[in-house]
C-alpha positions as CSV (number, residue, x, y, z in Angstrom):
1,M,0.0,0.0,0.0
2,A,1.3,3.4,-0.9
3,T,2.2,5.8,1.9
4,N,0.2,9.0,2.2
5,E,3.3,11.1,1.5
6,E,3.8,9.3,-1.9
7,R,0.2,9.7,-2.8
8,L,0.3,13.4,-1.9
9,K,3.4,13.9,-4.1
10,I,1.5,12.4,-7.1
11,L,-1.5,14.5,-6.4
12,R,0.6,17.7,-6.2
13,M,2.1,16.8,-9.6
14,I,-1.4,16.6,-11.0
15,D,-2.4,19.9,-9.3
16,E,0.7,21.7,-10.6
17,G,0.0,20.4,-14.2
18,K,3.2,18.4,-14.3
19,I,1.2,15.3,-15.2
20,T,-2.3,14.6,-16.3
21,A,-5.0,13.0,-14.1
22,E,-4.7,9.8,-16.2
23,E,-1.0,9.7,-15.7
24,G,-1.4,10.3,-12.0
25,A,-3.9,7.4,-11.8
26,K,-1.4,5.1,-13.5
27,L,1.3,6.1,-11.1
28,L,-1.0,5.6,-8.1
29,A,-1.9,2.2,-9.4
30,A,1.7,1.2,-10.0
31,L,2.6,2.4,-6.5
32,S,-0.1,0.4,-4.9
33,E,0.9,-2.7,-7.0
34,S,4.6,-2.3,-6.0
35,R,3.7,-2.3,-2.3
36,K,1.9,-5.7,-2.8
37,T,4.9,-7.3,-4.4
38,T,7.5,-8.5,-2.0
39,R,11.0,-8.9,-3.4
40,R,14.0,-10.7,-2.1
41,P,16.8,-8.2,-1.7
42,G,19.7,-8.5,-4.1
43,P,23.4,-8.6,-3.2
44,G,24.3,-5.7,-1.0
45,I,20.7,-4.6,-0.4
46,R,19.3,-4.7,3.1
47,A,16.0,-6.3,3.6
48,G,13.3,-3.6,3.9
49,S,15.3,-1.0,2.0
50,V,13.6,0.8,-0.9
51,R,15.6,1.2,-4.1
52,K,15.1,4.5,-5.9
53,L,15.7,6.1,-9.2
54,R,17.3,9.5,-8.7
55,I,17.4,12.1,-11.5
56,R,19.4,15.3,-11.1
57,V,19.5,18.2,-13.6
58,T,22.2,20.8,-13.0
59,D,22.7,24.2,-14.6
60,M,26.2,24.0,-16.1
61,I,26.8,27.7,-15.8
62,T,25.8,28.3,-12.2
63,G,26.4,24.7,-10.9
64,K,23.1,24.9,-9.1
65,P,20.5,22.1,-9.3
66,K,17.6,22.8,-11.6
67,A,15.6,19.7,-10.8
68,T,15.9,16.6,-8.6
69,V,13.5,13.7,-8.8
70,N,13.6,10.7,-6.5
71,L,11.3,7.9,-7.6
72,P,10.8,4.5,-5.9
73,L,11.7,1.8,-8.4
74,G,8.2,0.4,-8.1
75,L,7.0,3.5,-10.0
76,V,9.7,3.4,-12.7
77,D,7.7,1.4,-15.2
78,A,4.8,3.8,-15.2
79,G,7.2,6.7,-15.2
80,L,9.1,5.4,-18.2
81,N,5.9,4.9,-20.1
82,I,4.9,8.5,-19.4
83,A,8.4,9.8,-20.2
84,S,8.5,7.9,-23.5
85,Q,5.6,10.0,-24.8
86,Y,7.7,13.2,-24.3
87,A,11.1,11.9,-25.4
88,P,10.6,9.3,-28.1
89,G,14.3,9.2,-29.1
90,I,15.5,7.7,-25.8
91,A,15.9,4.0,-25.4
92,F,13.6,3.6,-22.4
93,D,13.4,-0.2,-23.0
94,E,17.2,-0.5,-22.4
95,L,16.9,1.6,-19.2
96,A,14.0,-0.6,-17.9
97,A,16.1,-3.7,-18.7
98,A,19.1,-2.4,-16.8
99,I,16.9,-1.6,-13.8
100,N,15.3,-5.0,-13.8
101,E,18.7,-6.7,-14.0
102,G,19.7,-5.0,-10.8
103,A,21.9,-2.1,-12.1
104,E,23.2,0.3,-9.4
105,G,25.0,3.6,-9.3
106,K,25.1,6.2,-12.1
107,I,23.5,4.7,-15.2
108,I,23.1,7.9,-17.3
109,D,25.3,11.0,-17.5
110,V,24.4,13.4,-20.3
111,V,25.6,17.0,-21.0
112,D,23.3,19.1,-23.0
113,E,25.6,21.9,-24.3
114,E,22.8,23.6,-26.2
115,D,20.6,24.1,-23.1
116,G,23.5,24.2,-20.6
117,E,22.3,21.3,-18.6
118,H,23.9,18.2,-17.0
119,V,21.6,15.3,-16.5
120,E,22.5,12.4,-14.2
121,I,20.4,9.3,-13.4
122,Y,21.3,7.0,-10.5
123,I,19.8,3.8,-9.1
124,E,20.3,3.7,-5.3
């Protein structure tokens, strides 16, 4: 079962127009489903710990963070489906496969010279 804090974050995203109500419903459903599934921890992962996908976007000129997103891995499938609608050129299937295979640490490091942004994606 999803925590109230996680539900509120999704509802705020809908309220702020960051995602649609339909996308929010999918995220809430995925969150509830991920709570029902019990997983054996992989090597080096403590029982009861929650793995997360962390995305950090930094302004290359100022060095200040522009955006930071922390997402429980249980929501990643729904999040990737939504993200693929906005960035069709990215290999989201490969990212999902790496996550499902137990990848850890920094998995993506991209510098966008045109927009002056540095994007890093970690699995923790």
